C-alpha positions in Angstrom: 95.3 96.0 178.9 98.8 95.8 180.4 97.7 93.2 182.9 96.0 91.2 180.2 99.1 91.2 178.1 101.2 90.0 181.1 98.8 87.1 181.6 98.7 86.1 178.0 102.4 86.2 177.5 103.1 84.7 180.9 100.9 81.6 180.0 102.6 81.2 176.7 106.0 81.3 178.3 105.0 78.8 181.0 106.7 80.9 183.6 104.3 80.1 186.4 104.9 83.6 187.7 101.5 85.0 186.9 99.5 82.5 188.8 100.3 81.6 192.4 98.9 78.1 192.4 101.4 75.3 191.9 101.6 73.7 188.5 100.1 70.2 188.1 102.2 67.3 187.1 102.1 67.2 183.3 101.1 64.3 181.2 100.4 63.4 177.6 96.6 63.6 176.9 96.7 63.1 173.1 98.7 61.8 170.3 98.3 62.6 166.6 100.9 61.0 164.3 104.3 62.1 165.6 103.0 64.8 167.8 101.7 64.9 171.4 99.3 67.1 173.3 100.2 67.9 176.9 97.7 68.7 179.7 99.7 71.9 180.2 98.9 72.9 176.6 95.2 72.7 177.5 95.5 74.4 180.8 97.6 77.3 179.6 95.3 78.0 176.6 92.4 77.8 179.0 94.0 80.5 181.2 94.5 82.7 178.2 90.9 82.5 177.2 89.7 83.1 180.7 92.0 86.2 180.9 90.2 87.5 177.8 86.8 87.0 179.3 85.9 83.9 177.2 83.3 81.9 179.1 81.6 79.2 176.9 80.4 75.6 177.7 82.9 72.8 177.1 85.8 75.4 176.8 88.5 72.8 177.6 87.0 70.3 175.2 87.0 73.0 172.4 90.6 73.8 173.2 91.5 70.1 173.0 89.7 69.8 169.6 91.7 72.7 168.3 95.0 71.1 169.4 94.0 67.8 167.7 93.4 69.7 164.5 96.6 71.6 164.8 98.7 68.5 165.4 97.0 66.7 162.5 97.9 69.6 160.2 101.4 69.7 161.4 101.8 66.0 160.9 100.5 66.3 157.3 102.7 69.3 156.7 105.7 67.1 157.7 104.6 64.3 155.4 104.2 66.9 152.6 107.6 68.6 153.4 105.7 71.8 154.1 108.0 74.2 156.0 108.3 77.8 157.0 111.6 79.6 156.7 113.4 80.6 159.9 113.6 84.2 158.6 109.8 84.3 158.5 109.6 82.9 162.0 112.1 85.5 163.2 110.1 88.3 161.6 106.8 87.1 163.2 108.6 86.8 166.6 109.8 90.4 166.2 106.4 91.6 165.3 104.8 89.9 168.3 107.5 91.2 170.7 107.0 94.7 169.4 103.3 94.4 170.1 103.9 93.1 173.6 106.5 95.8 174.3 104.2 98.6 173.0 101.3 97.3 175.2 103.3 96.6 178.4 105.3 99.9 178.1 108.9 99.2 177.3 111.6 96.6 176.8 112.8 97.1 180.4 109.3 96.5 181.9 108.9 93.4 179.8 112.3 92.0 180.9 111.8 93.0 184.5 108.4 91.4 184.7 109.5 88.0 183.4 113.1 88.2 184.7 114.3 87.3 181.2 116.0 89.2 178.4 114.1 89.9 175.2 116.2 87.2 173.5 115.3 84.6 176.1 111.6 85.5 175.8 111.9 85.2 172.0 113.4 81.7 172.3 110.6 80.7 174.6 108.1 81.8 172.0 109.9 80.4 169.0 108.3 76.8 168.9 104.8 78.2 169.6 105.1 80.7 166.7 106.7 78.2 164.3 103.9 75.6 165.0 101.2 78.3 164.4 102.8 79.4 161.1 103.1 75.8 159.8 99.4 75.2 160.8 98.3 78.4 159.0 100.3 77.4 155.9 98.7 74.0 155.9 95.3 75.6 156.2 96.2 77.7 153.2 97.0 74.6 151.2 93.7 73.1 152.1 91.5 76.1 151.4 93.7 78.2 149.0 91.4 77.9 146.0 88.1 78.3 147.8 85.9 81.2 146.7 82.3 82.3 147.2 79.7 83.3 144.6 77.1 86.0 145.2 74.3 83.4 145.5 76.3 81.6 148.2 76.7 84.9 150.1 73.0 85.6 149.8 72.2 82.0 151.0 74.6 82.4 153.9 73.1 85.8 154.9 69.5 84.4 154.7 70.5 81.5 156.9 71.7 83.7 159.8 69.4 84.0 162.8 68.7 87.7 163.5 70.7 87.8 166.7 73.7 86.3 164.8 73.8 89.1 162.1 76.7 91.4 163.1 75.9 94.8 164.4 77.8 97.5 162.5 78.9 100.7 164.1 78.6 104.0 162.3 80.8 104.0 159.2 82.3 106.9 157.3 83.9 107.4 153.9 86.5 110.2 153.7 88.3 111.9 150.9 91.4 113.9 151.4 93.9 116.2 149.7 97.4 116.0 151.1 100.3 118.5 150.6 103.8 118.1 152.0 105.6 121.2 153.3 108.7 121.9 151.3 112.0 121.0 153.0 114.6 123.8 152.9 118.1 123.1 151.8 119.4 124.3 155.2 117.2 121.7 157.1 118.4 118.9 154.8 122.0 120.0 155.2 121.7 120.0 159.0 120.3 116.5 159.1 123.1 115.2 156.8 125.7 116.9 159.0 124.3 115.2 162.1 124.3 111.8 160.5 127.8 112.2 159.1 129.0 113.0 162.6 127.3 109.9 164.0 128.7 107.7 161.2 132.2 109.0 162.1 131.6 108.1 165.8 130.4 104.6 164.8 133.4 104.0 162.6 135.7 105.1 165.4 134.2 102.4 167.7 131.0 103.7 169.3 128.0 101.4 169.5 125.5 101.8 166.6 122.8 100.4 168.9 123.5 103.0 171.6 123.5 105.9 169.2 120.3 104.7 167.7 118.6 104.7 171.1 119.9 108.2 171.8 119.4 109.9 168.4 117.1 108.0 166.0 113.7 109.5 165.4 112.2 106.2 164.2 109.8 103.9 166.3 112.6 101.3 166.5 114.8 103.6 168.5 114.1 101.9 171.9 115.3 98.6 170.3 118.6 100.2 169.2 117.2 100.8 165.7 116.7 97.1 165.1 113.8 96.4 162.7 114.2 92.6 162.4 114.3 90.4 159.3 112.6 92.0 156.3 112.7 91.3 152.5 113.2 93.8 149.7 109.5 94.1 149.1 108.9 95.0 152.8 111.4 97.8 152.8 111.6 101.2 151.1 113.4 100.7 147.8 116.3 103.0 148.5 116.7 101.5 152.0 116.6 97.9 150.6 119.2 98.6 147.9 121.7 99.9 150.4 120.9 97.3 153.1 121.4 94.3 150.7 124.7 95.7 149.5 126.3 95.8 153.0 128.5 93.3 154.6 127.7 92.0 158.1 128.4 94.8 160.6 128.9 97.3 157.8 127.6 100.9 158.1 126.0 102.6 155.1 126.4 106.0 153.7 123.5 108.4 154.2 120.3 107.0 152.6 117.2 109.0 151.7 113.9 107.2 151.8 110.2 108.1 152.0 110.7 108.1 155.8 113.6 110.5 156.0 117.4 110.1 156.1 119.1 106.9 157.5 122.3 105.3 158.5 122.0 101.6 158.2 123.9 98.7 159.8 123.6 95.1 158.6 123.2 92.8 161.5 122.6 89.5 159.7 121.4 88.1 156.3 119.3 85.0 155.9 118.2 83.9 152.5 116.3 86.7 150.9 115.9 88.8 154.1 118.1 91.1 156.0 118.1 92.1 159.7 119.2 95.7 160.0 119.5 98.6 162.5 119.1 102.1 161.4 119.3 105.7 162.7 116.5 107.8 161.2 116.5 111.6 161.2 113.9 113.9 159.6 114.6 117.5 158.5 112.9 120.2 160.5 110.1 122.0 158.7 110.3 125.8 159.1 107.3 128.1 159.8 107.3 129.5 156.3 107.0 126.1 154.7 104.1 125.1 157.0 102.3 128.3 156.3 102.6 127.9 152.5 101.1 124.4 152.7 98.2 125.6 154.9 97.5 128.6 152.6 97.5 126.4 149.5 95.0 124.0 151.1 92.9 126.9 152.4 92.6 128.3 148.9 91.6 124.9 147.5 89.0 124.4 150.2 87.5 127.8 149.4 87.3 127.0 145.7 85.6 123.7 146.5 83.1 125.3 148.8 82.2 127.8 146.2 81.8 125.1 143.5 84.6 126.5 141.4 86.2 123.1 141.4 85.0 119.7 142.7 86.9 118.0 145.5 87.5 115.0 143.2 89.2 117.1 140.5 91.2 119.0 143.1 92.4 115.7 144.7 93.4 114.4 141.3 95.5 117.4 140.3 96.8 118.8 143.6 97.0 116.0 146.2 100.5 114.8 146.8 99.2 111.4 148.0 99.5 109.6 144.7 97.8 106.4 145.9 94.5 108.2 146.5 94.7 111.1 144.0 93.8 108.8 141.2 90.8 107.6 143.2 89.2 111.0 143.8 91.1 111.3 147.1 89.1 108.4 148.7 91.0 107.0 151.7 91.3 103.2 152.0 91.0 101.4 155.3 94.2 99.2 155.5 92.4 96.8 157.8 89.6 95.9 155.4 90.9 97.2 152.0 87.5 99.0 151.7 86.7 102.7 151.7 84.7 102.5 154.9 86.0 103.3 158.4 84.6 103.1 161.8 85.5 106.4 163.4 87.7 104.7 166.0 89.8 103.2 163.1 90.9 106.6 161.9 94.2 108.1 163.0 93.7 110.4 166.1 93.8 113.7 164.2 91.6 112.5 161.3 89.1 111.2 163.9 89.0 114.6 165.7 88.3 116.4 162.5 85.9 113.9 160.8 83.6 113.4 163.8 82.4 117.0 163.7 81.9 117.3 159.9 78.5 117.3 158.3 77.9 115.2 155.2 79.7 116.8 152.2 81.5 119.3 154.4 85.1 120.2 153.7 87.4 120.7 156.7 89.9 123.4 157.4 93.6 122.6 156.7 95.3 120.7 159.6 98.6 119.0 160.3 98.8 115.2 160.3 101.2 112.3 159.8 101.2 110.1 156.7 101.7 106.3 156.8 105.5 106.8 157.0 105.1 109.2 160.0 106.1 112.2 157.9 104.4 115.6 158.6 101.7 116.4 156.0 98.9 119.0 155.8 95.5 118.0 154.6 91.9 118.9 154.1 89.2 116.2 154.2 85.6 115.8 153.0 83.0 113.6 154.6 81.7 111.6 151.6 79.3 109.4 153.4 78.2 108.3 156.8 76.0 105.3 157.8 74.1 104.9 161.0 74.7 101.9 163.3 72.7 99.0 161.9 72.5 95.2 161.5 74.6 94.1 158.6 72.8 93.8 155.2 73.8 92.8 151.7 73.5 96.3 150.3 75.8 98.1 152.7 78.0 95.4 154.1 78.4 92.9 151.3 82.2 92.6 151.7 81.8 91.8 155.4 79.2 89.1 154.7 81.2 87.7 151.8 84.2 87.2 154.2 82.0 85.6 156.8 80.5 83.2 154.1 84.0 82.4 152.9 85.2 81.6 156.4 82.3 79.3 157.0 82.9 77.5 153.6 86.6 77.1 154.5 85.7 75.7 157.9 83.5 73.1 156.2 86.3 72.1 153.8 88.7 71.8 156.7 86.3 69.5 158.6 86.0 67.3 155.5 89.8 67.2 155.2 90.1 66.3 158.9 87.6 63.4 158.5 89.6 62.1 155.6 93.1 62.5 157.1 92.3 61.2 160.6 91.4 57.9 159.1 95.0 57.7 157.6 96.7 58.9 160.8 97.4 57.3 164.1 95.7 59.2 166.9 94.9 58.6 170.6 92.5 60.5 172.8 92.9 60.4 176.5 89.9 59.0 178.4 89.6 62.4 180.2 88.3 63.8 176.9 86.4 60.9 175.5 83.0 62.3 176.4 83.7 65.8 174.9 80.7 66.9 172.9 82.9 69.1 170.5 84.8 66.0 169.4 81.6 64.0 168.5 81.1 63.4 164.8 84.6 64.2 163.7 87.1 62.8 166.2 84.8 60.4 168.1 82.0 58.5 166.3 
């Protein structure tokens, strides 16, 4: 995985450091409106696909077609004054860099490999990311109102050759009851004292960034607590209220959020988004609080097993996860917004417990982390399990509906391309004139 990420990022950055062969002299191989396609665009995308194991006929021709479509959409977006905000570009860049850093290992490893700072790498990626975002926005304009009916989904499914019907791994549905251990006053007081001491040191001149690296308990600690540009709706409400009230460089008072307790520094504000650093600390949970949470869950589990109360009623009245309590404790897969999970999609601890449960069985209490990385104790029940199978309309309707929708969108986009290319100047290099993927749309 690490080597693959190095190859992918290296080709995007055009460093030439990943591949030893000399770079070919570049040339323009396509024009669409005001935009050009370079041979290096094709070659670098080709290397990325090869690194991922993609090996299909006419791969370079397919890549060339994709670039023609992208440039056509970007050209139309310019005509329509369709833009993306720099704050959104910045946020997307931060997210991508976070992914690369997590996969490669650390900021230092990333910078050492490419002999560039993170800021330099970000600037190299900026144009690529902005172009992709504009293209996606244009696609949204073209296909935004497209929907599928049940009859269209059935027709799509019936048209699929057997070997094209997706193979679905075993899926599970899980209900849970979550209880947070009580935080003692002493633990909260200790955290606030530590944060007040750090705030004093910052105001006296020490680096917020350095102290975040040393003391923050959040995932952004290696980046000096920097979480990039985010809007109010993307931040915890209490965090957002304080962050948007700060002046540039200002340091907040102690803020309590769903994640813990913070010190916040405003780095920059752009439109309706702020870039902040923070130092996050979480109160320590004492043994007594842990044991009380476990005992409470153990008692509930015994009542459920003896049929004195149903899991669904217990979840509604006792679970402290309000988002699932009203839904009988049924967990929702954030990737699909459905209640079904592949076992590998579960968090590590949930996976370890769920894989050994029988259908309808209730687990013993165990410690886990919630979506905000706070310690929580829970019991789970295996509500359903499906065996591996070919997708079908009864069990996998949402998956097939999405597939049918994507096919319908692609047909709409092809119709749009046929219309717009007749209104737009474009030139295809002779090298690609015989490409089969271009026939019927770009070449008559």
